[in-house]
N, C-alpha and C positions, 0 to 999 in steps of 0.2 A: 528429404525437408525437413529444418529447423524447428527447434522446439517454438520458437518464437512466431515461424509462421504457422502451425499448427496452433497455437494459441489468438494470433491474430483472426486466421478462417475461421478458429470455432467461435467469438465471440462476436466477429461479422455476423455468421448464421445468425447468433442466437438474441441479436442485440435487442430486438423489438421485445423479446418476452423477457430481455433481464429485469430483475426487482419485484415481477409479482408475487414471487413465492412469499407468504405471509412469515413462514420462520426463517428465514433469510433476513428479512428486511428486521425482523425483530434481534436477531443476534449485528445486524448491521449498526442497530441504534445505540446497544448495549457498547462497542468498537467503538461510537463514535465519544461516544461520553467518556471513557477513556483514554482516547487519544486526545482529547482535549484538556484532560488534566497533565498532560504532560507536554505541551505544547503554551510558551508565553502568548500573550499579546506582541503582535510585532511596536518593533521596536521604533520605526517611524513608521506609523500609518499611511497606506499606499505606497509607501518606499522600499521597507524592508524585502528581500524577494524570496520565495518559496516555491521549491518544485513540488510537485504532486505529480511522481513518476507509476505511472499504470492508473490513469484517473477516474478509465473506467465514465461513467453519467456521471461526474464530478459529485459525488458525496463528500467526501472529504476535501475537495477544491470549495465547496460552500462554506465549510467549516472553517478551511484559513482565510476565506475571503472576508467572512464575520471577523475573525481574528486582526482586520487591517494588513493582509501580506498582500503583495504586488505578485499574484500566483501565475503559475507558469503549470497548465496542466497538459501532461503526455502520455498517452499509450498508442498500443501497435495497432489500434482498431477504428480503422474512421468511421464505421458505424457506430462506436461505443462516442466517439468524440463528438459525431454529429447529436447524438443525442445528450452528451454534456452542455452543449453549446444550444441546443432549445430548452434544458432545464434552467439554466445560469443567466440567457441571454447576453445581452451585449455591455457588457461590466468595463469600466476606464481601466481595471487593474490585471483582465484577465488576459491570459493568453493561452489559446488551444492548440497542439500540435501532436503530427504523428511523424515529424521528423525529427529522429535523434540528435542531428547536428543545430540544433535549436536548443539543446540542452546542455550543449559542453559549456565548462566556466565552474566556479568555486560558487556553491550555495552554502547559504547559513541554516537552510531550513531543506531536508527532504523527508517526505510524507511518502508509503509504500503502501497502501490496505490492499490486501488479498492477492499480494502478487508473488509470494514465498509460496503459494497453494499450489500452483502450474508446474514448480521446477522440483525433481527428485532431488539432484545437487542444488545446496543454495551458494555454495562458494563463487559462482561468476556474477548473480548479485550482489554477493556482498563485493566482491570487487570492483563492479562498476560504478557501489553507491560511492565505495571509499573514495575513488577516483573523481567525484561529481561533488565530493564534499569539502566545504571549506575546513579550513584549519583547527577552525573554532566553532565549527557547523555544528547543528545535530539532528541526526537520521531515527525516523521514528518510523516502525513497519509493524504488520502483524504478519501469525504464521496460523495455519489450525497446529493445535496439542494435538501433537500422536497417542500421547496418554489417557484422549477423552472420549469417553465412548460416542460422544456425538459428534464426533469428528471421523470416527468407524460409519456410523448412518450418510454423515455428508459428503466422505468419499465414494460410499458406494452409491448414491443416488447422482454424483456430478458426473458418472459416468456417461448420463445422457446426456449432457452439454458439454463441457471441457471438463476431465477426469481430473480432478484435485487429489493431494495428499497432506500427509500433518507431518509433521519433524518435533522432535522431543526439545524441549530448552535445553537441556545439554548438547547435543546435536548443532545446535543455530551458536549457539555462545563457541563452543569450537572452532565453528568456520568463518564465524566473523570475529574471531581472533588469526586464525590464520590468514586475512581480509586485512590485517593490521586494523582494527577497528572494536571499542571495547562498549562492552554493555554495561551502562548504567542501572539499567532499570529493566526489570521483567515482572507483566501483570496478565493472571489468566483472568478471563472472564467469559461470561454467560456461562455458568457461575462463576465466581470469585473464589473459585478452590485450585488448587494444584492441578488433582489430577483428574477434574469432573470439567474444568473450565475450557469451551470451544476453543476460544481463540489467547493466544498469545500477543500483547502488546508490549513492543520494547523499544527501549530507547537508546540510542548509543553514540559515541562519539569515533573520533578519528584515538587511535590507540598513541601515548605521548612514547 
């Protein structure tokens, strides 16, 4: 069974309970606030495309729509996509899909909130995003900060749903470079402290 199949099954199983934990909602608000600072409004509202890779229930998708992007939300889990559709409703600049063929192309903006959590080796994801990213595009992703004691707790609690793990900023930078991506910004959040921050919010571009 592949890692993607395991992730899909786990999130399908727990979709109805997703987002009910008050601590993860609190962390999520901090993550979205930091991400907003790294993403400018759409150059052409309703036209400029963005890919929300692993959109889940649409938390970040809603932010991208609010910033004026024409958003494609992609997720492995049909149940999570169904929750996103229920949450966001029928909007003219929104497409939600579980079909990886629908996201092939060259995207000026890709976001991935909480995806690196579920992969021990981030390199395959970096490589996939690098292939999807436009030459002058920007990639904004998050990862649990392996140096944070909060992530120690998070990874243990996650064993009851979909097991997660943290990564250090150094490891993420190294594997991103191996995928021909350049890390241009990295911020710890919840709190904003390199050692204590639960989440690392990163912005990357194609390496020159």
